[in-house]
N, C-alpha and C positions, 0 to 999 in steps of 0.2 A: 211746217208752219201752219197749215191750214187747223192742227190740231190744237197750236198755240195762240191764234186771233182769237176764237171765242172766248179764252180765258181772260181776255184784255190784253196779250201782244200784239205791238204794233211793228210790224216787219216789213221794211218798204223793199220793191225790188227796181232794177231797171226802168219797169212800164212807171212807178210812181215819181221816181226820180230819174229823170234822164242823165244826171250826171255819172249813174253805177254804171257799171258792164254788167252784161246778161247774167255773168257768173256771180254777181257780189249782190250782200245783203246788208240790208243799215237798219240795226235794231234801235226803234225812235222809241220804244216804252215798254218796260217791263209788266207784265199783268200777275195776275196770280200765280203763285209758286205751286205749280201743277204737281211738283215733285213730292209734295206734303200730301199726308193721305187726305185731310179735309178738303181739298181744292182738287185733288186727282180729276173726278170726274167735268171739272170746269171745261179742259177742252178737249176732252173725249166725246166728241159726237160723229161720229162715224156716217158719212155718206159714202157711198161707192163711187168710184168713177164712172162707173155706166151711169148710175143715175146722176150725177152731175153733169154727164155729159148730153141727157137725155132734156135735162132742166134749160141747160145753156142753149141747146137748139130750139126748144120749144119757146123759148123767150127770144128767139132771133139774134143772140149774143150781144143783147143790152140790157140794159137796167131796166126792169120794169115802174122803177119808182119815178126816176129823173129821165131814162131816156136815150141816155149815154151809152155809146159801145165802146166796148174794149178797145183801152189802148187810145181813145179818144182825150184830146184837152180840156179840162174845163173850162168854160167862158169866164168865169172868176176867178181862175189860178191857172192861168197858161201853162206853168210851169209844173202842174200834177195832170198824173195820166190816170185814165179811168182804170182801174182794175177790177173786175169783177168777181163775184163771191156767190154764193149760193147760200140763203138764207132763209129761215123758217118763217111761214105765214104766220102762224101763231107762234108766240116765245117756246123756247125747246125745254123750257122748265116747266110752261102749262099742257105738257105732254104731247106736242108736237114730234110727230115721228119724222124717220129719214125717207120717206118716200116721196116721189115726184109730185103728187097733190098736194103736200103739205111743203114745198119748199119753191123759191120763187128767186131768179135772177137780181141782183142788186150790184150795183158798185160798191167798192167799199165804204165809201163816205156816206151813202143809204143806209148800208145798213147797220153804221155805227150810231149815225142819227136814230134810227128807229129801236135798237137796241139799248141806247142810254137815253132816248129822248131828251137830247139836248138840243136840237135843231129847232129853229123859229116855227111854229105848225101857226100855218095860214089860217084865218077864219074862213069862213064858206063866203062871206061878204065882199074878202078878199078875193076870193078866185072867182066869185059872179062878175067881179068890176072887169075881170083879164077875160073872161069867158063873153062879156058884151062888147069889149074891143075889137073882138075877132070879125075877121069878114063874113059874111053869108057863108062860103064853102068852108074856112076854117071853123064856124059851129056846127056844120052837118059832119064834118069830118071829127071833131071831139065828140060827137053825140054818137057816132059809130063804134069808136073806140069805146065808149063807156058803156053800152049795151056788148059789147066783145068782151069787155074787160081785160081789154088789149090793144096796143095800137098795130094797126093792120100796116105792114111793110110793102112800100113799094117793090116793083121788081129791082129798082136801082139800090135800093135802101137792104133788099134782101140781099144781092152783090157784094155790096160794103160792108155788111156783118160776115160773110164768108170771106171779105179780100183781109179786114181786119183781123183775122184768124192765123192768117201766113207769117212765116217766119219774115223778118225784116228783108232779109236777102230777096227771099222771093215775092215779096209786096213791089221793092224796085223793081224786078224783073218784069212783073205785070203792069207796072207803071210807063215802065220804057216801051213796053210792047202797045199800050193803050196809045201812048205818047206817037210811035211809028202809025200805027192804023189811023189816027186821026190826022197825020199830017202836021202835027203841031212843031 
């Protein structure tokens, strides 16, 4: 599936569509015919599993563009769950390699938006208006993130990212144990 997605194929899993079972897939869109010689390279952008894991861990298992973590529901689309991908910082066709320095963790939605430039690009003024609305502490956090070129996660957020990577059954067990610990 990872090889087909860069070729424009949209394949959903239970993480994207809650109505699916863990062993089910939903083909939403057929992309380039990768079986034809002129399209064969479109889907073959191999990133090793070791590099993929390194990038996901480095980025805290969250999209570097929008900040959503794996499995979370989008605020504007609660039925859709975040599926993380590893995308190229610069387009693959522009010569970006498959090493960790050239890769970034993105949710599938941000990856598609960047790849096809179909999303609404905010202007500097729109972003600045939102910056000025933040309380002083929020502005300072934002400036720190800008300087670090990444969001500094609190210890709670790091544990949350780890928790979201657990299988569903194990997450339920951890939640029940924490519930007992807190006496809820």
